[in-house]
Residue, then its C-alpha position, 0 to 999 in steps of 0.5 A: x480465490x475462485x469467484x462464483x457466478x453468483x458473486x460476478x453477477x452481484x459484483x456487476x449489479x453493485x458496481x464492485x470491481x475485481x480490484x476492489x475485492x482484491x484490496x478488501x481481501x488484502x487490507x480488510x479484517x476478517x469477521x467470521x466468513x467474510x472480509x470487511x473494509x468499512x468506511x472508517x478503515x478505508x479512511x485510515x488507509x487513506x490517510x496512511x497513503x497520504x502520509x507515504x505520498x508526502x514521505x516519497x515526495x521528500x525522498x524524490x526531492x533529494x533524488x533518492x536516498x541510500x541507506x548503507x547497513x550491515x547485520x542490522x546495523x545502520x552505517x550511514x545514509x546519503x542522498x543519491x544525487x550526492x553520490x559521485x563514484x571514483 
């Protein structure tokens, strides 16, 4: 998305970074001609990220997890550090 000189100036004045703008464009909701990521939505996102962090830490504790599936059928799963190739 192109950024106007006006938008660049306002971002600078208001301490809004390009990464923040990209985040709002990706995760905010559309309200007419604007994208909005309010405090409540930001807190929900943060809580979701914390849940994902806990899940990833559990996966790391197992040395990673492998899931074997074919044609939308789950066949088996195992810890990566438990697999010993022949």
